[in-house]
N, C-alpha and C positions, 0 to 999 in steps of 0.2 A: 655396435661394439665400442665400448668406452676404452680409449688408450690409457696408458699409464700417465701420470701427472706430468713427467719429464717430457715425454714426446709431444704431449699436447702443448706445453709452454714451448717447445723448440718450433713447432709448426706455427703457433701464433707470432712468436718473434720474428721468424722468417717472413710471414705474410707482412706483418706490420712494417719490417725494414724495406721490404721490396716496394710496398705501397707507397712509402716516402720517397725512395728513389725514383719510382715511377712518376712522380709529380715534380721531379726536377728537369731542367732542361738538359738531359742526358740523350746520347745518341742511340738509335736503335739497336746497333751492334753491341754496344756495352750493356745495353738493358737486357738484352736476350742472354748474352753471356753471364750476366750476373744472376739471371733467373736460374740457368741450368746448374750454376755453381752451388746456389742455395738449396735447390731440389736434391742434389747430390749429397750435400753436407748434411742435411737434416734427416733425409730418408736412409742414408747409408748405402746408396746405390751408386754404383762407380760409374755406369754409363748413362747419361742424360743428353738429350738433344732437343732442339726446336727445328721443326721441320716447316717450310713455306711451301703452301701449294701453288704449282705453276700450271694453271689450266691450259696455257698456250702450248706447254710441252706434255701435259698429261702425266706429271710426276710430282715428287716431293724433293725439295732441295734441302740439305742440311746447312741451315744459317748459323746455328750456334751449337756448341757441345763441349762436354768434359767426358775424358775417360777414352776418347777414340784415337786411334792411331792417325798418324801424321798424314794429311791430304784428305781427310774425310771431311772435316768442316769446310763449307764454301764449295765443295766439289761433289761429293757423294749424292746420289740420288736413289729414293725408293719408289715403289709404284703406287699410284694413287687409285688403283682399282678395288673393288669391293672385296677381294680375296687378300688384300695387304691389310694388316692390322691399322696402320695409321691412314691408309687409304679408306677404310671403312669408317674410321672416325671423321674424315673430311666428308664422306658421302652421306653419312647419316647425322653428323653433327652431335653424336654421343659419345661417351668414353667407351674404349674398347679395352678389356682386362683379360690377360691370359696368364694364369697362375703357372702353368708347366707346358711350354711349347712341345715337348717330347711327346705329350698325350693328347695333343691337339691336331686334328687332320682338317679342321675347317680353313685354316689359312696358310696361305703360301709365306713361308720364312725367307726373307731376304738373305743373300749372300753376306751383306754386311753384319747382320746379326749372327750368322753362323760363324764367321771369322772372329767375333768378339766374344764367343761362347755364351750369347744371351739365352737364358732358359724361361724367365718370366718377364713381363712387360705391362706397362700401362699407359695407354694413349688417351690424352683429353684434348678436345678441339680448343683453338684459339680464335675466337670470334671478333669480327670487326663488322660493326653495322649490320648484324644479323647474317652475315655470311661468314663461312669457315675460311679463315686466313690460312690456318696451318694447325699444327699438332705439337704439343708438348709431351715428350715421351721419355718414361724411365725405363731403363732395360737392366735387369738383374741377372747375374751370372749364375744364380741359385734359384731353385723353386721359392715362390713367395705367395703368399695370399694377401693380395692388396685388399685392405678393409676400407670401409666407409670413410674413415678419417684420411686415410692415404689419398683416396679419389677426391674428397672434398678439398684437401691440401692442395693437390695438383690443380684442381678446377680452378681454386682461387688464384693461384699463381698465373694460370693461363688467362683468366679473366681480367686480372690486373695488367698483364702483358698487353692482351688485347686492347684494351682501353688506351694505354700509353702509345702503342703503335698507331692507333686511329688518331689520337691527338696529333702526333707527329706527322702523320699524313696529311691531316687537315692543314697544319702550320705551312707543311711544304707546299702544299696546294695553293694556299693563300699568298705566299711568297712568291710562287711561280707566277700567280695570277697579277700580283703586284708588279713583278717584272715585265710581265707581257704588257701591262697598262702602261708602265713607265716607258717601255719600248715604243708602244703605240703612241703615247703622248709625245715622246721625243720626235718619232717620225711626223706627226701631224704637226708639231711645232715648226719643224723644218720646212715642211710643205707649206704652211702659212707664211712662213718668212720668205720663201721664194716666191709666193703669190704675192706678197706686200711688195717685193722688190720689183716684180713685173708690172705691178699697178703703177708704182712710181715712175717706172721707165715710161710706161704708156702715157701718163699725165705729163711727164716732161716733154714727150713728142707733141702732145696737144698744145702745150706752152710754146715750144719752138714753132709750130704751124702758126698760132695766133700772132707770135712775134713777127713772122715772115709777112703775113697779110697786113699787119699793123704798119710795118715798113712801107708796103706797096700802096696804103692808102693815102690819098691826098686830102681826105675830109677829116677835120678836126673831131666831129662828132664820133665817127667811127674809130679814130685814133683812140679816143677816151673810153669808148665802150669795149674795145679789145683790151686796152689796158687794164680796166676793171676786171674783165672775165680772165686775164691771165693772172692776176694778183690772186683771185679766188681759186683758180685751179692749182697754182703753185701752193697756196696754203694747205689744200688737200694732199698734194705730193709730199709736202714736208712730214705729214704724219704718217704716211705710208712708208717713208724713207726710215723714220724713226722706229717704226714697227719692225721693219725687217732687221734692223741692227740691234734692237733691244734684247733683254734676256727674256721678258715677258710678251709673247706674240698676241696677247689678248688686250692689252693696255698700253698706254703711253704716259711716260713722265711728262706731265702736262707743263711743268716749269721749264723743262728742256725744250718742249714744243713752242712755248711762247717766245723763248729767247731766239730759237732759230727762225721763227716766222718773223719776229720783228727786225732781226738781222738782215732778212731779205727785203724788209720794207724800208729800211733806213736809207735816206737820201745822201747821195755823195756830193751834190753840188751846192747844197744849201746848209745854213748854220743851223741845223735842227738835229737833235738828238732824241733817241728813244731809250728809255731807262725802264727796265723791267724788274718788279719785285714779285717773286712768286714762291709760294709754298711747294715744297717737295710733296707730289701727289702723284698717284698713278690714276689715270681716268680711263674708262672703257672708250673703244674707238667711237661708238656712237654718241657719246658725250662730249669727247675731245674735239672732234671735228666741227660741230656746229658752234662749240664755244669759241675755237680759234677764228672761224669765219666771222663772228661778231667782231672779235678784237681786229681781224684784218680789215672789216669795214671802217670801224671806228679810227683805227690809226690812219688808214687812208684819207679819210674825211679831214682829219686833223692836221695832216701833213698838206693837204691840198688848200685848206680853207682858214686855218686858225691863226696862220703866221704871217707877218709882214716881212719887210727887209731885214729886220733885226733877229730873226729866227726866234728859237725857243726850245722848249723840251716837251715831249709827250711821255707821260708816265702810264706804264701799264701794270696792273696789279692782278694777283690771283691769290685767293685764301679760302680756308675751309673753317666752318662754324658748326655748331650743333653736333660736336663729336665726330666730325667728318662728314656728316650726312648732306650739308648743304655747302655748295661752292658759290664764290662772288668773284666776277671778273670786273675790272673798271679800266676806263682809258679816260685820262684828263689831260688838258694842255693847259700852258700858262700864256696863251696867246689873247686874242680878242675874243675867243668864245664863237660859238655857233647861234647865230639869231634863230629864233624860234620859227619864224616862216620858211627857212631854209632847209629845215631838218628833213622834210620828205624827199627833197631832191639830193641828198647826201647818202643814199642807201639805207635810209632809217626803216623804210618798209622791208628790206632784206633782213635788217637786224631783228625787226619785231617777228618776222617769220622764224628766224633761227631761234629766238628766245621762246617762242611757243613750241617749236619741236622739242626743246629742253624742258618744257613745262616750268618755265622761268618767268621772271617779271623784271621789266626794264625801268629805271628810275633815272631822272634828269636833275642835274644841279650846277651849281658853280664849282670851279676847282677849289679844293680846300686850301692849297697852298698859295695860289696867286689871288684867288677871290674874283678873277676876271675871266679866267678860262672857263671851259666847259667840262664838266665830270658826268660821264654815263657810267651806270653800274647795271650789270645784269647778275641776279641770284637765281640759281637753279638747284635742284636736288642731284646729288652725285650719281645716284643710281635711277635707272628708268622706272617709272611705277608700271602697274599691271596695264596690260593693253585692254 
């Protein structure tokens, strides 16, 4: 059956307008209400509603509607059984058309339809992901022969509504998943910070124990060995302390790490200062700690061997190159320098081992400023390579 031109234009304009609205960030309630209003307007049917199937209740809830008495929308329910017209549409996934309820004994007519004087109706399923989500229903107070154009129009509106509801549900699910992920991540961050804090406290206990044993020792060699070990453990404790207080529980602000580390190493009784120049950068824990232990060894050696009575300055530097892919740390002094033969005795084996752990390379030279002191530099990739 071919409709008259005006009805065809009305149907097409309504579908086009609703499709445009369905593509916008509109709430499901507004979208459903707009759908029933448009169907009522262009079909000239007073009562139109959207029903949502509730399998857990075995019914259909009126989610949106026009032409209904107060209290119907959002509260009234209809049966979802096969003898109910909308129920059959849900069960079969096909349109259910009744031109005159008074002459049809196949279906059980709900009290809601009786109260509103409904004589004819058309139900089309609203599908989401291959499942019947609900029904779009047009209810006429007069007998009506719903033709193919009427059914196709209602189906097009229902399909568009189903697509929009599906997209909204997916967006809500994504947001919920993101929120769950964020909450999980926040909990993980808190747990990790608490863990880092406990690690720091345990390391401090170890340092305290070493300090006690060091004071009890009468042998200078034991005194030196314990002092060096305390310095190394303290360097690791500083890292975990910064991690427990920082915003990012997976990385360390390495410039802050170096300053805190060197502040712990700076001597009180000698005229020797430590100056740190460091780029602002975040390093993963597995890169930051070995690099800091290298600095710890080099600064300790410089403080112990590079200066005479007049004191001097130890300069510590950190920078990035290669678009941030490579890091460089250096320690130099303006003292007498470290003679080549002494290097193995000053923790250089430890430095080489840490540099190897970082896949880095060590270079030796004279201090750039003084020309007499020692400069040792270690370059390494910021991110660890594949294992």
